[in-house]
C-alpha positions as semicolon CSV with decimal commas, in nm:
position;residue;x (nm);y (nm);z (nm)
1;X;0,682;-2,918;6,271
2;X;0,407;-2,954;6,014
3;X;0,362;-2,654;5,789
4;X;0,031;-2,489;5,881
5;X;-0,218;-2,334;5,645
6;X;-0,523;-2,124;5,733
7;X;-0,840;-2,138;5,527
8;X;-1,107;-1,870;5,568
9;X;-1,435;-2,004;5,431
10;X;-1,665;-1,725;5,317
11;X;-2,023;-1,745;5,204
12;X;-1,978;-1,557;4,878
13;X;-2,201;-1,297;4,721
14;X;-2,330;-1,177;4,388
15;X;-2,222;-0,832;4,508
16;X;-1,869;-0,759;4,389
17;X;-1,830;-0,503;4,668
18;X;-1,899;-0,773;4,929
19;X;-1,647;-1,009;4,768
20;X;-1,389;-0,729;4,764
21;X;-1,447;-0,654;5,133
22;X;-1,404;-1,018;5,228
23;X;-1,078;-1,033;5,033
24;X;-0,948;-0,727;5,222
25;X;-1,023;-0,899;5,552
26;X;-0,833;-1,206;5,437
27;X;-0,536;-0,987;5,339
28;X;-0,528;-0,818;5,681
29;X;-0,551;-1,138;5,887
30;X;-0,194;-1,275;5,842
31;X;-0,055;-0,987;6,052
32;X;-0,239;-1,132;6,354
33;X;-0,114;-1,490;6,306
34;X;0,224;-1,667;6,333
35;X;0,452;-1,547;6,054
36;X;0,515;-1,891;5,903
37;X;0,146;-1,975;5,856
38;X;0,003;-1,954;5,505
39;X;-0,338;-1,786;5,480
40;X;-0,589;-1,827;5,198
41;X;-0,962;-1,797;5,145
42;X;-1,250;-1,914;4,927
43;X;-1,627;-1,893;4,894
44;X;-1,907;-2,143;4,928
45;X;-2,115;-2,003;4,643
46;X;-2,155;-1,731;4,381
47;X;-1,797;-1,599;4,398
48;X;-1,447;-1,710;4,304
49;X;-1,217;-1,848;4,431
50;X;-1,426;-2,134;4,568
51;X;-1,312;-2,305;4,889
52;X;-1,147;-2,593;4,701
53;X;-0,927;-2,345;4,512
54;X;-0,795;-2,197;4,835
55;X;-0,729;-2,544;4,976
56;X;-0,540;-2,635;4,657
57;X;-0,318;-2,329;4,693
58;X;-0,239;-2,414;5,056
59;X;-0,152;-2,773;4,960
60;X;0,065;-2,650;4,671
61;X;0,248;-2,426;4,920
62;X;0,342;-2,736;5,119
63;X;0,087;-2,713;5,401
64;X;0,039;-3,045;5,580
65;X;-0,219;-2,920;5,829
66;X;-0,499;-2,675;5,752
67;X;-0,694;-2,479;6,013
68;X;-1,026;-2,384;5,855
69;X;-1,267;-2,129;5,996
70;X;-1,613;-2,018;5,879
71;X;-1,607;-1,650;5,780
72;X;-1,948;-1,604;5,936
73;X;-2,102;-1,431;6,234
74;X;-2,319;-1,719;6,352
75;X;-2,356;-2,090;6,291
76;X;-2,660;-2,178;6,083
77;X;-2,683;-2,410;5,785
78;X;-2,378;-2,284;5,597
79;X;-2,139;-2,315;5,891
80;X;-2,296;-2,634;6,029
81;X;-2,356;-2,830;5,710
82;X;-2,222;-2,689;5,387
83;X;-1,867;-2,586;5,472
84;X;-1,789;-2,903;5,675
85;X;-1,903;-3,115;5,380
86;X;-1,667;-2,935;5,142
87;X;-1,379;-2,971;5,391
88;X;-1,454;-3,339;5,467
89;X;-1,466;-3,427;5,100
90;X;-1,138;-3,247;5,029
91;X;-0,957;-3,394;5,331
92;X;-1,062;-3,749;5,239
93;X;-0,970;-3,706;4,872
94;X;-0,624;-3,560;4,934
95;X;-0,533;-3,725;5,264
96;X;-0,465;-3,397;5,440
97;X;-0,551;-3,295;5,796
98;X;-0,815;-3,020;5,810
99;X;-0,964;-2,901;6,137
100;X;-1,264;-2,670;6,157
101;X;-1,307;-2,386;6,403
102;X;-1,595;-2,193;6,550
103;X;-1,794;-1,913;6,391
104;X;-1,732;-1,561;6,528
105;X;-2,034;-1,594;6,757
106;X;-2,131;-1,396;7,065
107;X;-1,796;-1,256;7,173
108;X;-1,701;-0,944;7,371
109;X;-1,475;-0,831;7,086
110;X;-1,757;-0,855;6,834
111;X;-1,986;-0,660;7,066
112;X;-1,714;-0,395;7,102
113;X;-1,686;-0,366;6,723
114;X;-2,064;-0,333;6,693
115;X;-2,068;-0,072;6,969
116;X;-1,806;0,131;6,785
117;X;-2,015;0,137;6,465
118;X;-2,322;0,245;6,663
119;X;-2,136;0,519;6,855
120;X;-1,995;0,655;6,528
121;X;-2,345;0,674;6,381
122;X;-2,486;0,845;6,692
123;X;-2,208;1,105;6,691
124;X;-2,257;1,178;6,321
125;X;-2,635;1,215;6,370
126;X;-2,583;1,445;6,670
127;X;-2,350;1,665;6,463
128;X;-2,592;1,682;6,172
129;X;-2,933;1,698;6,342
130;X;-2,863;1,803;6,700
131;X;-2,799;1,580;7,000
132;X;-3,048;1,312;7,103
133;X;-2,957;1,111;7,416
134;X;-2,921;0,734;7,400
135;X;-3,214;0,693;7,639
136;X;-3,438;0,877;7,393
137;X;-3,324;0,657;7,104
138;X;-3,452;0,314;7,002
139;X;-3,184;0,075;6,878
140;X;-3,287;-0,169;6,606
141;X;-3,039;-0,449;6,540
142;X;-3,095;-0,634;6,212
143;X;-2,943;-0,980;6,171
144;X;-2,926;-1,207;5,871
145;X;-3,216;-1,431;5,963
146;X;-3,203;-1,808;5,923
147;X;-3,425;-2,113;5,958
148;X;-3,207;-2,196;6,258
149;X;-3,326;-2,059;6,595
150;X;-2,974;-2,092;6,737
151;X;-2,839;-1,828;6,497
152;X;-3,148;-1,607;6,531
153;X;-3,125;-1,625;6,909
154;X;-2,762;-1,513;6,900
155;X;-2,859;-1,196;6,710
156;X;-3,106;-1,120;6,989
157;X;-2,836;-1,172;7,252
158;X;-2,599;-0,936;7,072
159;X;-2,882;-0,682;7,052
160;X;-2,953;-0,707;7,424
161;X;-2,587;-0,660;7,514
162;X;-2,564;-0,351;7,292
163;X;-2,891;-0,217;7,435
164;X;-2,775;-0,260;7,793
165;X;-2,413;-0,172;7,729
166;X;-2,485;0,160;7,560
167;X;-2,801;0,254;7,753
168;X;-3,051;0,286;7,470
169;X;-3,410;0,368;7,562
170;X;-3,545;0,060;7,387
171;X;-3,422;-0,213;7,154
172;X;-3,582;-0,433;6,891
173;X;-3,429;-0,715;6,690
174;X;-3,524;-0,777;6,328
175;X;-3,397;-0,992;6,041
176;X;-3,333;-0,942;5,671
177;X;-3,493;-1,268;5,562
178;X;-3,647;-1,608;5,640
179;X;-3,769;-1,547;5,994
180;X;-3,965;-1,277;6,177
181;X;-3,989;-0,989;6,225
182;X;-3,850;-0,876;5,891
183;X;-3,708;-0,526;5,855
184;X;-4,017;-0,336;5,741
185;X;-4,264;-0,476;5,998
186;X;-4,000;-0,438;6,270
187;X;-3,938;-0,071;6,190
188;X;-4,309;0,001;6,147
189;X;-4,369;-0,142;6,494
190;X;-4,090;0,072;6,639
191;X;-4,250;0,392;6,507
192;X;-4,535;0,336;6,757
193;X;-4,306;0,350;7,059
194;X;-4,264;0,728;7,074
195;X;-3,885;0,761;7,035
196;X;-3,731;1,070;6,875
197;X;-3,460;0,873;6,703
198;X;-3,438;0,517;6,568
199;X;-3,088;0,386;6,501
200;X;-3,079;0,094;6,258
201;X;-2,767;-0,120;6,286
202;X;-2,709;-0,415;6,047
203;X;-2,514;-0,679;6,237
204;X;-2,345;-0,796;5,917
205;X;-1,984;-0,844;5,817
206;X;-2,004;-0,711;5,463
207;X;-2,211;-0,511;5,220
208;X;-2,437;-0,672;4,961
209;X;-2,799;-0,706;4,860
210;X;-2,917;-0,762;5,216
211;X;-2,752;-0,441;5,338
212;X;-2,925;-0,263;5,047
213;X;-3,251;-0,420;5,165
214;X;-3,205;-0,305;5,526
215;X;-3,119;0,051;5,428
216;X;-3,392;0,054;5,162
217;X;-3,665;-0,043;5,405
218;X;-3,527;0,206;5,658
219;X;-3,564;0,486;5,401
220;X;-3,914;0,364;5,312
221;X;-4,037;0,365;5,673
222;X;-3,859;0,697;5,743
223;X;-4,041;0,861;5,451
224;X;-4,375;0,762;5,610
225;X;-4,273;0,900;5,953
226;X;-4,108;1,239;5,901
227;X;-4,131;1,324;6,273
228;X;-3,881;1,051;6,367
229;X;-3,508;1,060;6,293
230;X;-3,394;0,737;6,131
231;X;-3,018;0,687;6,150
232;X;-2,839;0,415;5,950
233;X;-2,528;0,278;6,120
234;X;-2,249;0,109;5,925
235;X;-2,201;-0,270;5,929
236;X;-1,902;-0,439;6,097
237;X;-1,668;-0,482;5,798
238;X;-1,297;-0,513;5,890
239;X;-1,309;-0,350;6,233
240;X;-0,988;-0,441;6,423
241;X;-1,188;-0,631;6,685
242;X;-1,347;-0,843;6,410
243;X;-1,000;-0,931;6,283
244;X;-0,891;-1,018;6,639
245;X;-1,188;-1,254;6,677
246;X;-1,111;-1,427;6,346
247;X;-0,750;-1,476;6,456
248;X;-0,863;-1,627;6,786
249;X;-1,099;-1,868;6,607
250;X;-0,799;-1,995;6,411
251;X;-0,536;-2,015;6,685
252;X;-0,769;-2,172;6,944
253;X;-0,788;-2,482;6,721
254;X;-0,431;-2,571;6,818
255;X;-0,483;-2,496;7,188
256;X;-0,493;-2,755;7,466
257;X;-0,872;-2,801;7,444
258;X;-1,026;-2,669;7,121
259;X;-1,373;-2,535;7,207
260;X;-1,679;-2,711;7,063
261;X;-1,887;-2,540;6,797
262;X;-2,265;-2,519;6,751
263;X;-2,368;-2,592;7,110
264;X;-2,745;-2,532;7,083
265;X;-2,787;-2,691;6,743
266;X;-3,128;-2,808;6,622
267;X;-2,963;-3,108;6,453
268;X;-2,817;-3,228;6,785
269;X;-3,082;-3,152;7,045
270;X;-3,453;-3,075;7,063
271;X;-3,502;-2,702;7,015
272;X;-3,849;-2,562;7,082
273;X;-4,052;-2,565;6,760
274;X;-3,783;-2,748;6,560
275;X;-3,797;-3,090;6,727
276;X;-3,851;-3,274;6,399
277;X;-3,505;-3,181;6,271
278;X;-3,297;-3,360;6,538
279;X;-3,058;-3,599;6,366
280;X;-3,140;-3,481;6,014
281;X;-2,879;-3,609;5,768
282;X;-2,659;-3,326;5,645
283;X;-2,466;-3,249;5,328
284;X;-2,386;-2,944;5,121
285;X;-2,607;-2,837;4,832
286;X;-2,400;-2,544;4,710
287;X;-2,204;-2,706;4,427
288;X;-2,458;-2,571;4,179
289;X;-2,382;-2,206;4,256
290;X;-2,009;-2,228;4,313
291;X;-1,833;-1,936;4,152
292;X;-2,133;-1,803;3,956
293;X;-2,086;-1,444;4,069
294;X;-2,279;-1,138;3,964
295;X;-2,360;-1,286;3,623
296;X;-2,592;-1,546;3,776
297;X;-2,947;-1,531;3,638
298;X;-3,171;-1,293;3,827
299;X;-2,885;-1,149;4,029
300;X;-2,960;-0,785;3,952
301;X;-3,243;-0,569;4,080
302;X;-3,272;-0,429;3,725
303;X;-3,397;-0,770;3,607
304;X;-3,669;-0,793;3,870
305;X;-4,031;-0,696;3,810
306;X;-4,124;-0,713;4,179
307;X;-3,901;-0,441;4,326
308;X;-3,777;-0,096;4,228
309;X;-3,467;0,043;4,397
310;X;-3,363;-0,243;4,627
311;X;-3,429;-0,615;4,663
312;X;-3,732;-0,659;4,889
313;X;-3,709;-1,040;4,887
314;X;-4,058;-1,087;4,744
315;X;-3,923;-1,313;4,471
316;X;-3,823;-1,568;4,733
317;X;-4,184;-1,642;4,822
318;X;-4,273;-1,785;4,483
319;X;-3,948;-1,980;4,465
320;X;-3,999;-2,132;4,807
321;X;-4,354;-2,229;4,711
322;X;-4,228;-2,412;4,402
323;X;-3,945;-2,569;4,597
324;X;-4,178;-2,716;4,858
325;X;-4,404;-2,858;4,592
326;X;-4,144;-3,074;4,428
327;X;-4,015;-2,849;4,151
328;X;-3,652;-2,915;4,228
329;X;-3,386;-2,674;4,331
330;X;-3,398;-2,428;4,043
331;X;-3,081;-2,226;4,001
332;X;-3,260;-1,894;3,970
333;X;-3,229;-1,785;4,333
334;X;-3,364;-1,441;4,257
335;X;-3,117;-1,172;4,348
336;X;-3,088;-1,243;4,716
337;X;-2,719;-1,311;4,727
338;X;-2,740;-1,485;5,061
339;X;-3,035;-1,719;4,985
340;X;-3,334;-1,674;5,213
341;X;-3,321;-2,041;5,309
342;X;-3,676;-2,069;5,434
343;X;-3,626;-2,442;5,392
344;X;-3,352;-2,592;5,602
345;X;-3,181;-2,846;5,378
346;X;-3,192;-3,109;5,648
347;X;-2,995;-3,378;5,472
348;X;-2,641;-3,355;5,601
349;X;-2,520;-3,641;5,826
350;X;-2,336;-3,506;6,129
351;X;-2,241;-3,711;6,429
352;X;-2,429;-3,485;6,666
353;X;-2,225;-3,549;6,976
354;X;-1,901;-3,402;6,855
355;X;-1,942;-3,034;6,802
356;X;-1,965;-3,035;6,422
357;X;-1,590;-3,066;6,386
358;X;-1,576;-3,154;6,020
359;X;-1,300;-3,407;6,061
360;X;-1,512;-3,662;6,245
361;X;-1,670;-3,955;6,063
362;X;-1,977;-3,779;5,935
363;X;-2,087;-4,067;5,716
364;X;-2,162;-3,818;5,440
365;X;-2,329;-3,933;5,124
366;X;-2,129;-3,726;4,878
367;X;-2,347;-3,803;4,579
368;X;-2,546;-3,516;4,440
369;X;-2,885;-3,683;4,447
370;X;-3,003;-3,486;4,747
371;X;-3,323;-3,373;4,580
372;X;-3,472;-3,703;4,690
373;X;-3,483;-3,563;5,046
374;X;-3,775;-3,359;5,170
375;X;-3,680;-3,011;5,288
376;X;-3,829;-2,934;5,628
377;X;-4,040;-2,624;5,592
378;X;-3,951;-2,336;5,822
379;X;-4,228;-2,355;6,087
380;X;-4,307;-1,981;6,092
381;X;-4,291;-1,907;5,720
382;X;-4,641;-1,758;5,724
383;X;-4,586;-1,534;6,028
384;X;-4,748;-1,194;5,955
385;X;-4,420;-1,012;6,027
386;X;-4,209;-1,267;5,842
387;X;-4,160;-1,346;5,472
388;X;-4,528;-1,303;5,382
389;X;-4,505;-0,935;5,485
390;X;-4,307;-0,871;5,165
391;X;-4,625;-0,926;4,964
392;X;-4,822;-0,651;5,136
393;X;-4,804;-0,328;4,946
394;X;-4,863;0,007;5,124
């Protein structure tokens, strides 16, 4: 039997609290896996250890086969392009077998974990402010937001299943960046619906600048609408059902028929509004922010002249403008630890008929001259409830 290693590939964050929470998840996971499997983790950007470091440790421990999994809720650019490139490069260089599993995705266990966070928040609000029934409450689910409609659509599906499953009066879906509606316009719209209570639930794994942004905008809109109760639910974190889903994403890779990943991917098939990106070459661009951490330039709200108590994301607008006009990548990604990738780095060769399993012949160009490629602009960047809404002051 080959010795098996497990590699959890996280995004990384400039927020130390987010990095700490991810590490805790990685420490809890081995209990749900076969006892003789080695488990390690690493980050794509901003935090240490980077993914290569975790792979090195697994190889040093004698692992001959590595089961990698993206530590992410949905498959957008990071899970589809960046992580597979890192894994492909490493596997080819060291001659080791690395397979790549699915993202957490739309899964009954994930919905159960989300439901538990929402119920907890409702109970706490009832105890503090008096009971308000679910049918008199509007649920607002906030997802990450990506320039990938597949990932954005999955947030909306999760929201619908929570709405219907718990019996909320109404439900809206918003996003913390890139797409529309962003948090503030979404919540402002909801205030017009006549609900006594608005429950804001961030469908996120970990804390960080984007959680600060979601809660910050919630407080801002609440202050303008004192007649409505705004309740902030906790994010998913290391809920037992989240851990169960991670474990399944790892073990299913060695099952009879490993499931495909990224089924409705804009790189593989024509997705409404994103037809131009079918077959875009794909590679990672994250080597320049590997392991930078909280000391990266512009990573702190204190350094920003555009926002006060939380990162509003306004800085991204100027950066994206420069980026689209040929000013290069610029390493000063503001203080949005998750990048608001309003430009999908469509330069990562995947063979699009094989489910993005990283160990297929992707024909990657591993050189770092990817600035020669044009970045497709996100088609709705100027939507009035999208990124441009950050510019409008009350």
